[in-house]
C-alpha positions as a printed Julia matrix, in Angstrom:
145×3 Matrix{Float64}:
 -12.25    4.19    4.18
  -8.88    2.49    4.39
  -6.98   -0.5     3.11
  -4.96   -2.94    5.2
  -1.26   -3.09    4.41
   1.23   -5.71    5.53
   4.66   -4.45    6.64
   7.45   -7.01    6.97
  10.83   -6.38    8.6
  13.32   -7.99    6.24
  16.97   -8.75    6.9
  19.08   -7.52    4.03
  20.53  -10.88    3.04
  20.48  -12.99   -0.06
  17.33  -15.04   -0.54
  15.18  -13.36    2.1
  12.73  -11.8    -0.38
  12.53  -15.06   -2.3
  11.65  -16.83    0.95
   8.81  -14.4     1.64
   7.53  -14.68   -1.93
   7.59  -18.48   -1.67
   5.61  -18.46    1.57
   3.0   -16.21   -0.04
   2.82  -18.4    -3.16
   2.42  -21.58   -1.11
  -0.49  -19.99    0.74
  -2.21  -18.56   -2.35
  -1.57  -14.95   -1.33
  -1.78  -12.6    -4.29
   0.31   -9.42   -4.14
  -1.51   -6.41   -5.58
   1.09   -3.71   -4.81
   4.42   -3.55   -3.01
   7.32   -1.35   -2.09
  10.62   -2.02   -0.38
  12.56    0.57    1.6
  15.96   -0.61    2.71
  19.21    0.22    4.44
  22.41   -1.79    4.41
  21.2    -4.14    7.16
  17.42   -4.37    6.86
  14.37   -3.3     4.9
  10.66   -2.82    5.28
   8.59   -4.66    2.69
   5.11   -3.17    2.39
   2.43   -5.2     0.64
  -1.18   -4.86   -0.39
  -2.5    -8.4    -0.75
  -5.78  -10.21   -1.39
  -6.02  -11.55    2.19
  -4.17   -9.34    4.72
  -5.26  -11.19    7.87
  -4.16  -14.58    6.51
  -0.89  -13.04    5.32
  -0.22  -11.55    8.73
  -0.7   -14.93   10.39
   1.33  -17.04    7.96
   4.28  -14.65    8.06
   4.17  -14.54   11.86
   4.0   -18.32   11.92
   7.14  -18.32    9.75
   8.92  -16.32   12.46
   8.87  -12.96   10.74
   8.31   -9.56   12.29
   5.18   -8.31   10.57
   2.46   -5.76   11.22
  -0.85   -4.69    9.78
  -1.34   -0.98    9.15
  -4.04    1.16    7.66
  -3.39    3.16    4.51
  -5.45    5.33    2.18
  -5.62    4.42   -1.5
  -6.92    6.9    -4.04
  -7.43    6.87   -7.79
  -5.69    9.72   -9.6
  -5.78   10.64  -13.25
  -2.94    8.9   -15.04
  -1.47   12.0   -16.63
   1.27   14.51  -15.81
   0.27   16.35  -12.63
  -2.42   13.83  -11.68
  -0.95   13.42   -8.2
  -0.47   17.15   -7.52
  -4.09   17.84   -6.6
  -4.1    15.27   -3.82
  -0.76   16.4    -2.45
  -1.87   20.05   -2.58
  -4.95   19.21   -0.5
  -2.92   17.33    2.1
  -0.27   20.05    2.25
  -2.82   22.88    2.55
  -4.32   21.08    5.55
  -0.97   20.32    7.23
  -1.37   16.57    6.78
   2.04   14.95    6.63
   2.62   12.05    4.27
   4.76    9.45    6.04
   5.27    7.5     2.82
   3.5     6.67   -0.4
   3.78    4.39   -3.39
   1.69    3.74   -6.47
   0.58    1.11   -8.92
  -1.02    1.21  -12.34
  -4.31   -0.58  -12.87
  -5.85   -2.03  -15.99
  -7.92    1.15  -16.23
  -5.92    3.29  -18.67
  -7.19    6.55  -17.19
  -6.23    6.1   -13.54
  -3.3     5.19  -11.36
  -3.69    4.26   -7.72
  -1.65    5.9    -4.98
  -1.2     4.44   -1.51
  -0.66    6.96    1.3
   0.3     6.49    4.91
  -0.69    9.63    6.79
  -1.09   10.41   10.49
  -4.5    12.07   10.09
  -6.11    9.3     8.05
  -9.74   10.16    8.76
  -9.29   13.85    7.96
  -7.23   13.09    4.85
  -9.91   10.68    3.6
 -12.64   13.24    4.17
 -10.77   16.06    2.44
  -9.73   13.96   -0.54
 -13.27   12.66   -1.03
 -14.76   16.16   -0.74
 -12.35   17.29   -3.44
 -13.34   14.64   -5.95
 -10.83   11.87   -5.32
 -12.17    8.33   -5.22
 -10.98    6.32   -2.24
 -10.46    2.66   -2.95
 -11.18   -0.29   -0.7
  -9.34   -3.62   -0.56
 -11.85   -5.23   -2.95
 -11.51   -2.34   -5.43
  -7.75   -2.85   -5.63
  -8.15   -6.54   -6.26
 -10.64   -5.88   -9.09
  -8.48   -3.13  -10.65
  -5.44   -5.33  -10.98
  -7.07   -8.55  -12.17
C-alpha cells in the first residue's frame, strides 16, 4: 500500500514557491502535506495532494520539472518515542530511509509519517506485521479535513 507523492524541482529564486502555490490554487489542488529540501540554487518540493495525477499534469503544463513517486505513510502514536518502533523495524531489516517527513492529523492520538524507502514492499509488510497502520491517499485526505 503506497501513496503518490509529487516532487517538483524548484529554482531557488524569489516568488517561485508562490507561483507553484498559485497554480495549485487555480486548479483546486489541496495540499495535505509538504516538505522542501533546498540548496543555494535549487530545491525539491515534495507534496501529498488530493489529486496527484492532475497535479503532475498541470505542473508539467506550466513548464516545471515534476515527478510522481511512491511513498509509504504510516500512523504512529503521537507521543515521545512514537516513531522509534517503526525506525527500529526498518533498521533491523536493513531498509534504508531515503527521506521522511510528517504531519499531524485531527486525530489527537496519531501523527502520520511519510517514508521514502528503496524496499517499499518489504517495509510495508514488516510495518503492518508489527502493528503499524499504513495509510492510503484517501485516508490522508480524510485525516486532515
